[in-house]
C-alpha positions in Angstrom: 0.0 0.0 0.0 1.1 3.5 -0.6 2.4 5.5 2.3 -0.5 7.8 3.0 -0.4 9.2 6.5 -3.7 10.8 7.7 -3.4 14.1 9.5 -4.9 15.4 12.7 -8.2 13.7 13.7 -8.5 11.7 10.4 -8.2 7.9 10.1 -7.8 5.9 6.9 -9.8 2.7 6.7 -9.9 -0.1 4.1 -13.4 -0.9 2.9 -14.5 -4.6 2.7 -14.7 -6.0 -0.8 -18.2 -5.5 -2.4 -20.5 -8.4 -2.7 -20.6 -9.2 -6.4 -23.7 -11.4 -6.2 -26.3 -11.3 -9.0 -28.6 -8.3 -9.2 -32.4 -8.8 -9.1 -34.1 -7.3 -12.1 -37.7 -6.9 -13.1 -38.9 -8.1 -16.5 -38.7 -4.4 -17.5 -35.0 -4.3 -16.6 -35.2 -2.3 -13.4 -32.6 -3.2 -10.8 -34.1 -3.9 -7.4 -31.9 -3.0 -4.4 -31.7 -5.0 -1.2 -32.9 -3.2 2.0 -29.4 -3.6 3.3 -28.2 -1.1 0.7 -30.2 1.8 2.1 -28.4 5.0 3.4 -29.4 4.1 7.0 -27.2 1.1 7.0 -24.3 1.1 9.5 -21.1 0.3 7.6 -17.7 -0.9 8.8 -14.1 -0.7 7.6 -10.7 -1.7 9.0 -8.4 1.1 10.1 -5.0 1.0 8.3 -3.7 4.5 9.3 -4.4 7.2 11.9 -3.4 10.8 12.3 -1.7 12.1 15.4 -4.8 13.7 16.7 -5.9 17.4 16.8 -4.7 19.9 19.3 -6.4 22.0 22.0 -6.2 25.8 22.2 -2.9 25.5 24.1 -1.4 23.2 21.4 -1.6 20.1 23.5 -2.2 16.9 21.4 -5.6 15.3 21.8 -5.4 11.5 21.4 -7.5 9.5 19.0 -9.4 6.5 20.5 -8.8 4.5 17.3 -5.8 2.3 16.4 -4.6 0.5 13.3 -6.4 -2.9 13.1 -9.6 -1.6 14.8 -12.9 -1.8 12.9 -14.7 1.5 12.7 -18.5 1.8 12.2 -20.0 4.8 10.4 -23.0 5.8 8.4 -22.9 5.8 4.6 -21.9 9.1 3.0 -19.7 10.1 5.9 -16.1 10.5 5.1 -14.2 10.7 1.8 -13.8 7.6 -0.3 -10.6 7.0 -2.2 -9.1 4.1 -4.2 -5.5 3.2 -3.1 -3.5 0.6 -5.0 -6.8 -0.6 -6.6 -8.6 -1.1 -3.3 -11.4 1.0 -1.8 -10.6 3.1 1.3 -12.3 5.9 3.2 -11.0 8.8 5.2 -13.1 9.4 8.3 -12.7 12.3 10.8 -13.0 11.0 14.4 -13.8 14.3 16.1 -16.3 15.4 13.5 -18.5 12.4 14.5 -17.9 10.4 11.3 -16.9 7.4 13.4 -19.8 6.2 15.5 -18.2 3.1 17.2 -15.0 1.2 17.3 -14.5 -2.5 17.6 -11.0 -3.0 19.1 -8.6 -5.4 17.4 -5.1 -5.5 16.0 -2.6 -3.2 17.8 -4.9 -1.5 20.3 
C-alpha cells in the first residue's frame, strides 16, 4: 500500500470488498436494491492508518481512540472515499463524528 499518513483527527480505513452477487431485475430491466443497501445502513471498515490527533487551544495533542487494526463503524456518505492501489478506502474524521463506534482489534 502507498504511504499515506492521515493528519490530525483523520483515520484511513480499508473498505471490505463489495458483494458481487447477482442483481435482481424486473422483467422491464429495473434493478431492485436490497434493503441492506439503504443509506441508513451502518457500515464498517478496517483502520489502516491514523493521524496524530488534533490539538487543543494550548497546542496540546488530543489523542485518538482508534488504532490500526480496529474496525470502525460509520453511516454511509460520511467521510471521503478514495481508491488506493486498486482497493477502496475511506478517510473518516473521528472528532467530527464520522466514526460512531470502534471494535477493538489489532494493535490497540
